[in-house]
N, C-alpha and C positions, 0 to 999 in steps of 0.2 A: 737501818741506818746505812747510808752509802759508806763504803770503806775507802776513803781517800782516793776517789777516782773522779775524773773530769768527764767521764763518759756516761752514757745512758745505762740505767739499771732497770731490768724487767724481771718481774716475778709472776708466775702463773700457778694455778691450782690443778692437781690431778686427784682422781678418786680411785682408791683401791689398786694403785700401781698401774693404772691404765696408761697407754702411750698417748692418748688424746687429752686435751685440756678441757676443763669445765667451762661452760657458758660461752661457747663460741670464741674461744681464745681470749676471753676477758683477762686483762693483766693490770698489775700495778706497775706504773712507769714513773721513774724519777729521772727527769731530763738532765742532759749534760749542762755544765756551766758551774755547778757548785761542787764542793768536795765533801770531805768527811763531815758527818753530822746531819746531812739532809735526811729527814724522816718521811715516811710514807705510810699510808693505811688504805686498806680496801675492805669492803664488806660484800659478801656474796650470800645468797640464800640458795641452798640446794637440799635435795632429799637424801637422807641417809637411813640405812637400816642397821640393826644390831651388827657389830663387828666391821662395819665399813670404816674406812679411814681416809683422811685427806692429806696430801703432800703439798708443800709449797716448794716450787721449783724455780730457782734463779736461772733464767734462760739467757741473760746478757748482763755483763758487768759483775761487780763484786759487792756483797753486803757484809756488814759486821754485826754478828749476832752470837757472840761467844758467851754471853751471860744473859740471864733472865731479863735484866732491865734493858737490854738492847734489842732483843727480838722475842716476840711472843705471838701466840695463836690462841684464840678462844672460840668456843662454840656455845650455842644456846639452843635448847630444844623448844621449838615452837609447836603449839598444838593443843 
């Protein structure tokens, strides 16, 4: 959820603390113009091994995710 901002919000994914982002800089972008409460979602498919982890990095703007109902992440094993 965008946190009371009129600016663009961008979020990207990183794997295992890498400094590069997954999937060619693919991002979730919530455009400017609306304020608090704008929601967004993105789906990516990537290969992970045991003990790998994913980070969601907000690269621009501000999001509101202080409680489970406001921000969440889920994964599914395909195979």
